[in-house]
DOVOFI-127175 format. One line per field, with one value per residue (C-alpha): x, y, z; residue in three letters. Coordinates in steps of 0.05 Angstrom, whole numbers. Layout:
BEGIN
px = [X  ...]
py = [Y  ...]
pz = [Z  ...]
resn = [ALA  ...]
REM end
This chain:
BEGIN
px = [1703  1636  1609  1551  1492  1449  1378  1359  1291  1250  1206  1145  1155  1081  1050  982  927  883  810  764  720  779  796  725  725  789  762  698  735  782  723  689  752  761  688  693  758  731  666  703  746  686  649  708  725  658  594  531  495  555  563  489  495  558  529  457  464  428  355  300  252  184  134  90  148  163  125  126  103  41  47  12  -12  20  -42  -72  -146  -200  -273  -330  -401  -430  -495  -458  -450  -385  -378  -366  -303  -248  -196  -125  -95  -95  -168  -154  -192  -157  -127  -157  -222  -247  -318  -361  -394  -438  -451  -431  -501  -490  -535  -507  -504  -523  -566  -537  -553  -513  -536  -608  -598  -571  -618  -582  -619  -593  -611  -578  -554  -543  -472  -454  -477  -446  -379  -376  -382  -335  -278  -278  -259  -216  -167  -165  -227  -220  -281  -292  -328  -352  -354  -406  -393  -352  -417  -442  -457  -424  -365  -411  -454  -393  -367  -434  -435  -362  -378  -436  -392  -337  -389  -408  -334  -322  -379  -353  -284  -311  -350  -283  -255  -181  -181  -225  -209  -240  -258  -266  -255  -252  -180  -188  -165  -235  -249  -181  -187  -254  -223  -164  -210  -253  -192  -169  -238  -242  -172  -188  -251  -217  -145  -126  -160  -122  -150  -131  -146  -150  -126  -143  -86  -106  -108  -39  -11  -47  -14  -31  -13  57  26  -34  2  51  -6  -47  13  11  -61  -39  -75  -40  -48  -77  -73  -141  -128  -201  -196  -146  -176  -161  -137  -82  -67  8  17  -28  8  75  51  24  88  124  71  64  138  152  96  89  18  -21  -51  -126  -170  -239  -258  -276  -205  -181  -119  -97  -108  -63  -7  -16  -13  53  84  66  66  9  -55  -131  -183  -253  -323  -347  -383]
py = [830  843  794  752  763  705  713  676  643  636  575  572  523  521  451  443  431  370  385  375  328  282  282  263  208  178  179  145  92  79  72  22  -19  -20  -41  -97  -123  -120  -154  -211  -220  -221  -271  -318  -311  -306  -346  -322  -300  -258  -228  -208  -174  -136  -111  -100  -81  -113  -122  -102  -158  -155  -107  -163  -193  -128  -126  -63  -67  -24  37  29  97  115  134  120  113  109  86  132  124  172  179  200  272  308  315  240  243  208  253  245  255  330  334  345  307  246  259  196  158  89  98  37  40  -21  -79  -152  -167  -114  -60  9  57  121  147  172  170  106  73  89  60  -7  -63  -67  -40  27  77  133  204  233  216  284  324  278  274  349  363  306  324  396  368  307  306  230  187  112  74  4  -40  -113  -138  -188  -192  -257  -293  -291  -358  -342  -301  -251  -242  -232  -180  -143  -141  -119  -62  -40  -42  -3  51  55  60  113  155  148  170  229  250  262  196  184  108  46  -20  -84  -131  -207  -226  -302  -326  -402  -444  -452  -377  -343  -341  -304  -257  -240  -229  -183  -142  -137  -113  -61  -36  -29  10  52  59  119  99  79  11  -36  -110  -141  -212  -250  -272  -344  -336  -306  -360  -417  -467  -425  -358  -356  -361  -315  -255  -245  -252  -200  -153  -157  -132  -60  -57  -45  -100  -100  -156  -167  -182  -186  -260  -247  -254  -193  -237  -264  -198  -199  -270  -256  -192  -228  -278  -223  -182  -226  -215  -141  -129  -180  -157  -85  -98  -50  -80  -75  -86  -66  -18  -73  -100  -50  -88  -104  -31  -7  -54  -34  40  32  -16  10  78  59  21  20  13  1  1  -67  -103]
pz = [-1214  -1184  -1134  -1155  -1109  -1089  -1068  -1006  -1012  -949  -947  -902  -844  -824  -824  -854  -802  -809  -824  -762  -801  -813  -739  -721  -773  -746  -674  -695  -735  -676  -628  -675  -681  -605  -595  -646  -617  -545  -566  -599  -537  -491  -533  -531  -457  -420  -421  -455  -391  -367  -437  -438  -369  -390  -455  -434  -361  -302  -321  -273  -255  -289  -258  -233  -194  -157  -91  -51  21  27  70  137  163  230  269  337  323  377  371  353  325  274  313  376  400  385  460  462  419  458  489  512  581  570  549  475  421  394  326  294  300  279  254  235  167  178  225  216  188  134  162  144  202  166  109  43  -32  -43  22  4  -65  -41  -20  47  108  132  187  226  214  145  125  94  154  206  171  158  232  252  205  230  299  280  221  211  204  189  165  193  142  143  71  49  -25  -19  2  -70  -103  -170  -194  -229  -167  -123  -172  -173  -97  -94  -141  -96  -35  -71  -87  -13  8  -46  -19  52  31  -8  53  88  112  105  98  105  139  114  171  176  104  99  97  98  40  13  8  1  -75  -71  -20  -65  -124  -81  -60  -132  -154  -99  -114  -187  -172  -119  -144  -102  -37  25  45  101  110  179  192  256  300  293  217  215  261  225  179  117  148  119  49  61  90  32  -18  19  18  -59  -59  -47  20  86  138  208  259  292  365  388  402  458  527  569  625  579  545  556  529  470  452  457  405  361  364  313  259  273  264  210  163  185  211  253  317  324  386  408  463  513  517  567  591  520  500  556  533  460  477  514  463  393  359  312  329  318  372  344  374  399  343]
resn = [MET  PRO  ARG  ARG  ARG  TYR  ARG  VAL  ARG  HIS  TYR  SER  THR  ARG  GLU  ARG  LYS  MET  HIS  PRO  ALA  ALA  ILE  VAL  GLY  ILE  CYS  VAL  LEU  ALA  ALA  LEU  LEU  ILE  ALA  LEU  VAL  THR  GLY  ASN  ILE  LEU  ARG  ARG  THR  VAL  ASP  GLU  GLU  THR  TYR  ARG  LYS  ILE  THR  SER  GLY  THR  GLU  SER  PRO  PRO  ALA  ASP  GLU  GLN  THR  GLU  THR  PRO  PHE  SER  PRO  MET  VAL  GLN  ALA  TYR  PRO  PHE  LEU  LEU  ASP  ALA  SER  LEU  ASP  GLU  ILE  PRO  THR  ASP  ALA  TYR  GLY  SER  TYR  ARG  SER  ALA  LEU  SER  VAL  PRO  ILE  ASN  LYS  ARG  ASN  GLY  LYS  ILE  LEU  TYR  THR  SER  PRO  VAL  ALA  ASP  HIS  LEU  PRO  THR  GLN  ASN  ALA  GLY  PRO  ALA  LEU  ALA  ASP  ALA  MET  GLU  GLN  LEU  THR  LEU  SER  VAL  PRO  TYR  VAL  SER  GLY  ILE  PHE  TYR  PRO  ARG  ALA  THR  ASP  GLY  ALA  THR  ASP  ASP  LEU  ARG  TYR  ALA  ARG  ALA  ALA  GLU  GLU  ALA  ALA  LEU  LEU  ARG  GLU  PHE  LEU  HIS  ALA  GLY  ALA  THR  ASP  VAL  VAL  LEU  MET  GLU  LEU  PRO  MET  ASP  ALA  GLU  HIS  ILE  THR  ALA  THR  MET  VAL  TYR  LEU  GLN  THR  VAL  ARG  GLU  LEU  LEU  PRO  TYR  ALA  THR  ILE  GLY  VAL  SER  VAL  SER  LEU  SER  GLY  ALA  ALA  GLY  GLU  ASN  GLY  TRP  GLU  ILE  LEU  PRO  GLU  LEU  ALA  LYS  SER  GLY  CYS  PHE  LEU  LEU  LEU  ASP  LEU  ARG  GLU  ILE  ASP  ASP  ALA  ASN  ALA  ALA  ASP  GLY  LEU  ALA  THR  ALA  ASP  TYR  PHE  ILE  ARG  GLN  TYR  GLY  MET  CYS  PRO  LEU  ALA  ASP  GLU  THR  GLN  THR  GLU  LEU  ILE  SER  LEU  ILE  GLU  THR  THR  PHE  HIS  SER  TYR  ARG  ILE  ILE  PRO  ALA  ALA]
REM end
């Protein structure tokens, strides 16, 4: 009897692969579920402030609360007058020109010490060499020229008059900078309680009109050490101007004691010491103590 033959059927053992879109959908759904569960747990276990920090990150303080200490240029500037001969540029111990000079723009009474289109336009008295010519020759010999300026705009009787004068002074400073100066230093601004508001408004106005200029503000040693100094110096730092400590009130006979008092403010507020050319003993101490300082012509 013939054997009955059976056919062996072979079934495919391959498993069907899941579609990529389905995998992505499952992952997204799982992530959402984890986030929801975690969020509910956080809400129940931490306070509102902590939850806000965890979910939103640490917030930066508002821009107006962030105060960056203004950069104080590291230079050693020596006195020079625009109407002087280039042969009178101060030299170092090796006979080379000093790399930075302090050049007065005006006198305490407001008289401008050169002639220029802006100086000629202002009602203030002016006399001396032509600014453009003098600065062109000077900057060929010395790379850093710092203008020394005595503002008078805060003397105005009204806010509008003070603003008008500040704008005029800003135009004068702008012209001096365009002629080749690197920075300008504002001298003897009133810092007492009665005038500090006008001074801060003046600085704000000048900074707005000269946003890219490097501007310094000098503060007397007695003003910094006074009862309001601890309030005034941080406010001045917010003006965007670098700070200088005016040491001209120190008697040369007491130079060491005066500089010891000044040292705290110079280091604490990053101030640059400033003296005039007549304070020879003080200048010697400053030169051996600090890397950056300004020596200006006697007023």
